[in-house]
N, C-alpha and C positions, 0 to 999 in steps of 0.2 A: 655513486649510482651509475649503473650501466644504462646506456641509451640503446633502445632498439631501433632498427632501421625503419624509417618511415617512408611510405609511398603515398602519393596523392590520394586523398579520400580514405585511406586506410586508417584504422585505429592503432594508436601507439599506446601500449600499456607501460606505465612507469612503476618502478618498484620502490617501496619504502620499507621492505621487510628486513628487519635487523638480523644479524648473523645468529643471535640467540633465538631459540624457538619459544613459542608460547609455552608456558609451563605445563599446561595440560597436554599439549601435543607431544612435548618431550617425554612426559611421564608415560604416555601410552606407547611410545616407541621404545622406551627403555624398560626398566624393571617394573613399571606400574602394572602391566598386564591387564587383567580384567578390571581391577580397581580403577586404573586410568581410563579405560574405555567407559566404565560406568559413570565416572565423574564427568566425562565429556558429554554423555547423553543428557545428564541433568543440566549441564551448561547449555546445550542446545534447547532443551525445554524452557529454561529460564529466558533465553533470548526470544523464543517463539511466543512466549506469553505476552510480550510487549505489544506486537501488532494485534494480537487477539483481544487484549483489553481495549485497545484503541477502537477497534470495530464494535465491540460490545457496547461501549459508552455512547455510540451514536445510533447504530442500526437497531438496538433493542427498543428504541423509542418510536420507530416507524409504525409498528402496529397500534400504538396507543394514541396516535395523533387524532383520529376521529373522536375518541373518548375525551381527549384534552379540549377539542373544540366544543363539545357538548357541555362538559363539566365547568369549563372556565368561560364559556360564552364568548369564544373568539372566532375570527374568520379563518378560512382556509389559508389565506396569505400569512396571517400571524402564526398559525401552527407550523407552516412550512419554514418559517424563520428559525424555529427551534433546531432544525437540521442545518439549514443553509448558513445561518450566522456562525454556527460552530465551525463549519468547514472553511468559510471565508476567513475567520479569525486565525485559524490554524495556518492556512495558506499564506497569509500576510506575515506571520511571525516566524515561520519555519526558517527562512534564510538568516534571520537575526540569531535564532537559537543555534543554527548550524555554525555560525561564526564563533559563538561562545563555547561550543563543544570543541572546536579546533583549538581554542585558546586555553580552556580549563579542564578538558577531558570529557569523555562521553558519560560515564556514570555520574559525574558531578552535575550533569544536566538532567539525565534520565530520572534519577531518584527524586529530586524536588519536583520535576514535572509530573511524575506519577502521584505525588502527594497533592499537588494542586488539582490535578485531574479528578482524583477521587473525592477530595473535599468539596470541590465545586459541584460534583454530582449529588452529594448529600444536600448542599444548599438548594440546588434546583428541585430536589425532592420535597424539601420543606416549603419551597415556593408553591409547588403544586398542591400540597396539603392546605396551605393558607389561601389558595385561590388567587395568588398574586402572579399575574403574567409577567410583570416587570422583573420580579425576583428570578423567575425561571429563565427569562431571556438573558439577563445579565450574568447569571450563573453559567448559562450555556456558552456565552462569549468567553468567560474565564476558563471554562473547560477547554475551549478551542486553543487558548494560550497554553494550557498544560499539555494538550495533545501535540502541540508543535515540538515538544521535547521528548516524545516517546518513540514511535516506530521510525520516523525519519532519521533520528540519531542512532537508533539500533542498527540501521542499515550500514552506517559508517563504522559502527563498533565491530560489526561482522568483518568488514574490510580490514580493520586494525588487528583483529585476533587471528584470522585465518588467511591462508592463501591456497592456491591450487584447487584441487577437486573439493577440498573441505569447504572452502569459501563458497563455491557455487552451490554445493549441497545445502549449506545453512541458509543461503539467500533464497533457495527454492523452498526450504522449510518455512521461512518467514512469510513468503508470498502465499504458501499453502495455509499457514495459520491465519493470515489475513482473510483468505477466502473461506476457511472453515468458520471463522467468526461471522461472516456474512450468511453462511448457511444456517447456523443455529440461532442467530440473533432474532429473526422474525418469529421463530417457533418459541424461543425462550421468552421473548417480550410478550407475545400473545398469551402464553401459559401463565406468566406471572400476573398479567392483567385480569385474569379470572379471579384472583384473590381480591385485589383492589386496583383500580386503573393506574395509580401512580407507583405501584410496587417496583417496576423496573428501575426507577430513579434510585431507589435504596438498595436494590440487589447488585447493581453494577459496582459500587465501591468495594464490595466484598471481594470481587475478582481483582480489583485494583490493588488491594492490600496484599493478596497472594502473589501477584506479580512483583510488587515492591519488595517483598521479602526474598523472592527468588533472585531478583537482580542484586540485592545487597549482599547475599550470602553465597550465591552459586556462581556468579560471574566474576572472574578475576581479570580486570583490564590490564593489558600489557603496559609495563612501565616504560615511559618515554625517556630517552636520553635527554639530560638537561641541555637545553638550547635556548638561545635568546628568542623571545617572542617577537614576531614581526609587528611593527606599528600598524595601526588600522589601515592607514593609507597605502602602505606597501602591500599589506595583505590583499586589499581589494584590487590593487594593480596586478598582483600575481594571479588572482582568480580571473581577472579580466583577460590577462594574457593567455590563460588556459582555454577560456572560451573562444578567444580569437584564433588560437592555434588549432583547436579541435572542434571548432564550431559546426563544421559541416555535418559531422556525424553526431556530435553531442546534442545540438539543438534538435536534430531530427529524432534522436532517441527521446528527448524530453517531450516532443510533440506526440510521438507514438505512445508513450506511456500515459500521458494525460488523456489522449483520445481514447485509449482502451478503457480507462476508468469512467470517462464521460459516457461512452457507449454502454458499459455495464450498468451503471446506475440509472441511466436514462431508460434502458430496457426494463430494469426491475420496477421502475416507476410505472411504466406502461403496463406491465403485466399486473401490478398491484391494482391498477385502475380497472382493467377489463375483466379481471377475475371476479370482481364483486358485482359486475353487471350480468344481465340475462344473456345467455341461458345458463351461465355457470353458477352465479350466486354463492361464490366461495368467500369466506372471511375467517378471521381468527387463525387457529392452528392449522386447519386444512389448507388455507391459502399460503401460510408459511411453508408448509411441506411442498407445495407446488413450486413456489419460488426457489426452494432449495435445490431443485433438479438441475437447472443450468449452473448454479454455484458449485454443486458437487463435481460437475465436469471440470470447472476451473480449479478446484482444490486438488483433485487427483492429478491433473495434467501439470499443474505448477510444481508439485512435489516431485513427480517423476522427471520432469524437465531439469529441475535443479540437481537431481541425483545423477543424471546421465551426461550433462553437458561438460562437466569438469571445467577444463580451460581449452576446450576444442573450439577454436574460432570458426572453422569450417562448418561444424555441426551447428553452432549458434546461428550462423547466417542462414543455413537451410531451415532451421526451425522457425526463425523469425519470419522468413518469407512464406513458409508453409502456413504459419499461424495467421498472418494477415490475409493470405489468399483464402483460407478457410472462412475467416470472418467476412470478407468481401462477398464471396459467393453465397454463403448461407444467409446473410442479411438481405442480399438481393433477391434470393428465392422466396423470402417471406412475402414478397409482392404477389407471388403465385399461390403459395400455401399460407394464407393469412390466418387470423384468429378464428375464422369460421372452420378451419381444419386444425383443431387445437393440438392433437397429438403430433402431426407433422410440423406444426408451427413451433411447438416446444422443442422438438427434435432439432430444428434449425437453430433456434436460440441457444440450445446447449452446445451445438457444434461451434457457434460463434464464441461461446465462453471457453471451449477447449482451445480455440485459436488464441484467445487472450492468455490462457495458461501456458501456451508454447512461447509467447512473446515476452511476457513480463520478467521471468527469471533470467532470460538472456540479457535483457536491457539492464536489470539490476546488477548482474555480474560485470558487464562491460563498464558501467558508469562508476561503480565502486573501485574497480581496478584501473581506472584511467588516470588517476591523480595520486599524488603523494599524501601521506597521512595528514600533513599539516594544512592541506586545503580540502580534504575529503569531506569534512562536515558540511562545508558550504556548497560544494558541488552536488552532493546527494540531497542536500536540503532544497536547493533550487528545483531539482527533479521532483522531490516529494511535494513541494509547494504547488507545482503545476498539476500534479496528480490530485491534490486536494481541491484545487480550483476546478478541475475536470469533474470531480464528484459533485461539487456545489452547483455547477452549471447544467449538468445533465437533466435532473428532474424538471426544473422550471422551463427549460427550453423545449424538452419533449412534451411537457404539458401544454405549452402554447401551441406547438405544431399539431398536437392531437385535436385541438379545437378547430384548426383550419381544415386539415385533411390527414387522416391517419397514414395514408400511403406516403406522404411527404416525409414522415418520420423515418421510414426504412429506406427511402431513396437517399435521403441525406446521410444516414449512417453508413450505408453501403458505399456511397461516393467518398465519404471521408476515410473509410477503411482502404479504398482503392488508392487514394492520394498517399496515405501513410505507407502502403505497400510499395508504390513507385519510389518514394523518397528513401525508404529503408533499402530497397533493392539497389539503388544507384549510389547512395551516400554512406551506407553503413556496411563496411567490408572489413571485418576483423582479420588479423593475421591467422594463418592456419593453427599456430600454437601460441596462445597468449598467456601461458603461465608466467607468473612473475618470478624473476630471479633475485637471489639475495643481493642486497646492496653492498657494495665494496666499502671497506672501512676508510 
């Protein structure tokens, strides 16, 4: 393995890329022609289906929470646990699953995880039909366990399969797929609830089966050279040494990614609440379409960012700082143009989402490229675990602050974005060219 020069506070990207290319990449460069390119597109779609299914299984339920409260006679707090318990369970188990993926392979974890995820969704649906809150809540916890082995491991899989511009492009695609799922979930969930309120529970496993088949038959995981597996103790010491060596920028990146999702879901919760109040009185599909506006900004920006950054460290640094600046300023300006000026308010929220779309693909690319394949599952899993916990913390904390003073919500979010901007500006400084080089034999 070649070592890159390190400078204080700068990111060092290590390579684990084997001399032999990924079979699909080799085919497209050689005689595969259009057939190879077409196969790669289907491979990209299969990978992107994993985060999409993850989001659908959670966010499709948000529009039906009021119906669940009414039909099952439960409190606001109990209905919120249907979302929160899922995210907390996933956040707790993601590092464990990440270790297992490093040891046994990515697909060996993703495939059973999708099976558990879909099956638990069906069980939760039957719990809703039976009117059993305990069945629903335990099934959602089981779904969280399955979710831990889906999108977080897919991120590590992308790092295994690709390098250079292709890696950043596919990571941007997965982030865009995640955002696209957030866009269509409220609309899809509300539309299905028009049939019967618990229909989203049963619709989601259908998407899960499609993703499972795509992963099984369209993704070819690179074969790993036979090597002795590290004992658990040695593995954890290695991961600890990575965090110690790269902690300044790595921990900062973890914080920035978690904060971005905390802010996004906190704002979506805020919007969901105010749009149902006077003078807007929006609910169902119409409310879902309004919520989709800032999410559409996130999706378009994420995909575009992933496509253009390639392995240009200088561009990544610019885009991360611009994104956080955009979020800081736009969230701060909502104190002037608040919900009373809905069009301007939604424009500022959308600009904040665009800033998130500039930030996340850069963080994803840096984190997946910062470690060798044998530890990548754990490092990306820690990152994704913190993202899940950010998602879980956003709605309840924002809901609590809304009861105190709505201005406090945006003062806090803008201040946190400013803190993240300062940390990223001073501590996250990628090399100008961070393309990974082939590993020496």
